[in-house]
C-alpha positions as CSV (number, residue, x, y, z in Angstrom):
1,M,31.8,25.2,41.9
2,P,34.2,22.4,41.0
3,S,37.8,22.7,42.1
4,S,40.5,21.5,39.8
5,P,40.1,17.8,39.1
6,L,43.8,17.7,38.5
7,S,44.5,18.9,42.1
8,T,42.3,16.0,43.4
9,A,44.3,13.5,41.4
10,Q,47.6,15.0,42.6
11,A,46.4,14.8,46.2
12,A,45.5,11.1,45.8
13,R,49.0,10.4,44.5
14,A,50.6,12.5,47.2
15,A,48.7,10.5,49.9
16,V,50.2,7.3,48.6
17,A,53.7,8.8,48.7
18,T,53.1,10.1,52.2
19,R,52.0,6.7,53.5
20,L,55.1,5.1,52.1
21,Q,57.3,7.8,53.6
22,G,55.6,7.3,56.9
23,L,56.4,3.6,56.9
24,M,60.0,4.3,56.2
25,K,60.3,6.8,59.1
26,D,58.4,4.5,61.5
27,A,61.0,1.7,60.6
28,G,63.8,4.1,61.4
29,L,65.2,3.8,57.8
30,S,66.7,6.4,55.6
31,G,66.0,6.5,51.9
32,H,69.5,5.0,51.3
33,D,68.8,2.2,53.8
34,L,65.6,1.3,52.1
35,A,67.1,1.3,48.7
36,V,69.8,-1.1,49.8
37,L,67.2,-3.4,51.4
38,C,65.2,-3.4,48.2
39,G,68.1,-3.7,45.8
40,W,67.4,-0.3,44.2
41,H,69.5,2.6,43.1
42,R,69.5,4.9,46.1
43,A,67.7,7.7,44.2
44,K,64.6,5.5,43.6
45,S,63.3,5.4,47.1
46,S,63.7,9.2,47.4
47,R,61.8,9.8,44.2
48,I,59.0,7.5,45.3
49,A,58.8,9.1,48.8
50,R,58.6,12.6,47.2
51,G,55.9,11.5,44.7
52,I,58.2,12.1,41.7
53,S,58.2,8.5,40.5
54,W,55.1,6.3,40.7
55,P,55.7,2.9,42.4
56,S,54.6,-0.4,40.8
57,D,52.8,-3.0,42.8
58,A,56.1,-4.9,43.2
59,D,57.8,-1.7,44.5
60,I,55.1,-1.2,47.1
61,R,55.4,-4.8,48.3
62,A,59.2,-4.5,48.5
63,W,58.9,-1.2,50.4
64,C,56.5,-2.5,52.9
65,A,58.5,-5.7,53.5
66,A,61.7,-3.7,54.0
67,C,59.8,-1.6,56.6
68,G,58.4,-4.6,58.4
69,A,54.9,-3.7,57.3
70,A,54.1,-6.3,54.7
71,D,50.6,-6.5,56.0
72,Q,49.9,-3.0,54.8
73,A,51.0,-3.6,51.2
74,A,47.6,-4.7,49.8
75,D,45.9,-1.6,51.2
76,I,48.5,0.7,49.8
77,I,48.5,-1.0,46.4
78,A,44.7,-0.5,46.3
79,A,45.1,3.2,47.1
80,S,47.9,3.4,44.5
81,R,45.8,1.9,41.8
82,N,42.9,4.1,42.6
83,A,45.1,7.2,42.4
84,E,46.7,6.1,39.2
85,S,43.3,5.5,37.5
86,M,42.1,9.0,38.5
87,Y,44.6,10.7,36.2
88,V,45.3,8.9,32.9
89,E,47.1,10.7,30.1
90,W,45.4,10.5,26.7
91,K,48.7,9.5,25.0
92,Q,48.9,6.6,27.4
93,I,45.2,5.6,26.8
94,H,45.7,5.9,23.1
95,R,49.1,4.4,22.9
96,D,47.7,1.5,20.7
97,G,45.1,3.7,19.0
98,M,41.6,4.7,20.0
99,R,39.5,1.7,19.3
100,R,40.4,-0.1,22.5
101,V,39.4,2.7,24.8
102,H,35.9,2.8,23.3
103,E,35.6,-1.0,23.7
104,K,36.9,-0.8,27.2
105,T,34.4,1.8,28.3
106,T,31.4,0.1,26.7
107,P,30.5,-1.8,29.8
108,L,30.4,1.5,31.8
109,Y,28.0,3.0,29.3
110,Q,25.8,-0.2,29.3
111,R,25.4,-0.3,33.1
112,T,24.9,3.5,33.5
113,R,21.2,4.4,33.8
114,S,21.5,8.2,34.1
115,F,23.9,10.1,32.0
116,R,24.5,13.8,32.7
117,V,26.9,15.3,30.2
118,Y,28.2,18.9,29.8
119,A,30.2,19.7,26.6
120,S,32.0,23.0,26.0
121,N,34.2,21.9,23.2
122,V,32.7,19.2,20.9
123,V,29.5,17.2,20.5
124,P,29.5,14.4,23.1
125,G,30.5,11.0,21.7
126,M,27.1,9.3,22.1
127,L,25.5,12.0,19.9
128,Q,28.2,12.0,17.1
129,I,27.6,10.8,13.6
130,A,30.4,8.9,11.9
131,G,31.5,11.8,9.7
132,Y,31.9,14.1,12.7
133,T,33.7,11.5,14.7
134,T,36.1,10.8,11.8
135,G,37.1,14.5,11.6
136,L,37.5,14.8,15.3
137,L,39.5,11.6,15.8
138,K,41.8,12.4,12.9
139,A,42.6,15.7,14.5
140,I,43.3,14.0,17.9
141,T,45.5,11.4,16.3
142,A,47.6,13.9,14.5
143,F,47.9,16.2,17.6
144,Q,48.9,13.4,19.9
145,G,51.0,11.5,17.5
146,T,49.4,8.2,18.4
147,P,48.7,5.2,16.1
148,D,46.1,5.9,13.4
149,D,43.2,3.5,13.8
150,V,40.5,6.1,13.2
151,A,38.2,3.9,11.0
152,D,38.1,1.2,13.7
153,A,37.7,3.7,16.5
154,V,34.8,5.4,14.7
155,R,33.0,2.0,14.4
156,A,33.7,1.3,18.1
157,R,32.3,4.7,19.1
158,Q,29.2,4.1,17.0
159,S,28.8,0.7,18.6
160,R,29.2,2.1,22.1
161,S,26.6,4.8,21.3
162,R,23.9,2.1,20.9
163,V,23.0,2.8,24.5
164,L,21.2,5.9,23.2
165,R,18.6,3.6,21.5
166,E,18.9,0.4,23.4
167,G,18.2,-0.5,27.0
168,D,16.9,1.6,29.9
169,H,19.1,4.7,29.8
170,R,18.3,8.4,30.3
171,F,20.4,11.2,28.9
172,A,20.6,14.9,30.0
173,I,23.0,16.7,27.8
174,L,24.1,20.3,27.8
175,L,26.0,21.9,25.0
176,E,27.5,25.4,24.9
177,E,26.1,27.1,21.8
178,T,29.7,27.6,20.5
179,V,30.0,23.8,20.2
180,L,27.6,24.1,17.3
181,Y,30.0,26.3,15.4
182,Y,33.4,24.5,16.0
183,R,34.2,23.0,12.7
184,V,36.0,19.8,13.7
185,A,34.8,18.1,10.5
186,D,34.1,19.3,6.9
187,D,31.0,21.3,6.2
188,A,29.0,18.3,4.9
189,A,29.7,16.3,8.1
190,M,29.0,19.4,10.3
191,R,25.6,19.9,8.6
192,A,24.7,16.2,9.0
193,Q,25.8,16.3,12.6
194,L,23.6,19.4,13.4
195,E,20.7,17.9,11.6
196,Y,21.1,14.7,13.6
197,L,20.9,16.7,16.8
198,L,17.5,18.0,15.6
199,T,16.4,14.4,15.0
200,V,17.7,12.8,18.1
201,M,16.5,15.4,20.5
202,G,13.0,14.1,19.9
203,Q,13.8,10.8,21.7
204,P,11.8,10.5,25.0
205,N,14.9,9.4,26.9
206,L,17.0,12.4,25.9
207,S,17.0,16.0,27.1
208,L,19.2,18.2,25.0
209,G,19.9,21.7,26.2
210,I,21.8,24.5,24.5
211,I,23.4,27.2,26.6
212,P,23.2,30.4,24.6
213,A,26.4,32.2,24.1
214,R,24.9,35.5,25.3
215,A,23.2,33.9,28.4
216,R,23.8,35.6,31.7
217,R,26.1,33.1,33.4
218,T,25.6,31.8,36.9
219,V,28.3,29.1,36.2
220,W,31.3,29.9,34.0
221,P,32.2,27.6,31.1
222,L,33.9,24.5,32.5
223,E,35.9,21.6,31.1
224,A,33.7,18.9,29.5
225,F,32.5,16.3,31.9
226,Y,30.5,13.1,31.9
227,A,28.6,11.9,35.0
228,F,27.7,8.2,35.1
229,D,24.8,7.8,37.5
230,D,26.0,9.1,40.9
231,Q,29.1,6.9,40.8
232,Q,31.7,8.5,38.6
233,V,32.5,11.8,36.8
234,A,35.0,11.8,34.0
235,V,36.6,15.2,33.3
236,E,38.4,15.8,30.0
237,T,41.4,18.0,29.8
238,L,43.8,18.6,26.9
239,T,46.3,16.0,28.2
240,A,44.3,13.6,30.3
241,E,41.1,12.1,31.5
242,I,40.5,12.5,35.2
243,N,38.1,10.1,36.9
244,L,36.4,11.3,40.1
245,T,34.7,8.9,42.5
246,A,34.6,10.8,45.8
247,P,31.0,11.5,46.7
248,G,31.7,15.1,47.6
249,E,33.3,15.9,44.2
250,I,30.6,14.1,42.3
251,G,28.0,16.1,44.1
252,T,29.8,19.3,43.2
253,Y,29.8,18.5,39.5
254,L,26.2,17.5,39.6
255,R,25.3,20.8,41.3
256,A,27.2,22.6,38.6
257,F,25.2,20.6,36.0
258,T,21.9,21.6,37.7
259,D,22.9,25.3,37.7
260,L,24.0,25.1,34.0
261,S,20.7,23.5,33.2
262,R,18.8,26.6,34.4
263,I,20.4,28.8,31.7
264,A,20.0,26.3,28.9
265,A,17.5,26.6,26.1
266,L,15.3,23.5,25.7
267,G,12.7,22.4,23.1
268,V,11.8,24.9,20.5
269,P,14.4,27.6,21.6
270,A,17.1,24.9,21.4
271,R,16.0,23.8,18.0
272,A,16.2,27.4,16.9
273,L,19.8,27.7,18.0
274,I,20.8,24.6,16.2
275,T,18.9,25.7,13.0
276,K,20.8,29.0,13.2
277,A,24.1,27.1,13.3
278,I,23.1,25.1,10.2
279,S,22.3,28.3,8.4
280,A,25.7,29.7,9.2
281,L,27.2,26.8,7.1
282,E,25.6,28.1,4.0
């Protein structure tokens, strides 16, 4: 089963720090020596070498030059950017509001042909109606303390979700049954959202499975994740989005998705579970 995606991101960041530390040692420099050569406070090189501070591209170029290894800067910068993109805090992504992140990820959604999505907390974005999204994004904005552009973000998410109806895309989506009961919006929006699930699950390009709360588990409930073809898996935690691109890790998440699919209700049984959740709103 999937190991912690956070540990993978941390390992990638540590690998960059280790490479920089190795260059310093190979050059016979101390952290103080390197700081002097780079014109930094002496603590900066130590913090970078220990992975406490994250180096900028300019920092890496200066470090490599000081160590007589300028030719390695481009490769280390590429590794640094990859590690940095693996773990991005929500507050950083949403620092200007949430509209931009939806617009930024639209090309990824458009070029993806096969979506495999597992949701243990909320209805996935591409299946959300505007009222449900509004309730959810208002809660996120309040919790994170980020700029409120909810109305614009809702429109951007709705626009991104056109992939559900346009183009050559296939969707396999699994929801834990409990997701149907989490009231992240008012009752009217919740009812409309659940009724929309009943409607959209009739699309030929969509498979919607509901994992019954009382199902005998072969895979425990996981953090929500989105698999884009076989190229990338985005894992959502409370504080950050973690993007995995290593084939081995992607394969592990896809295997978990396959195992979770085996215990999911499909078709008529899935409809019955959604209808039951609608009745609970009355």
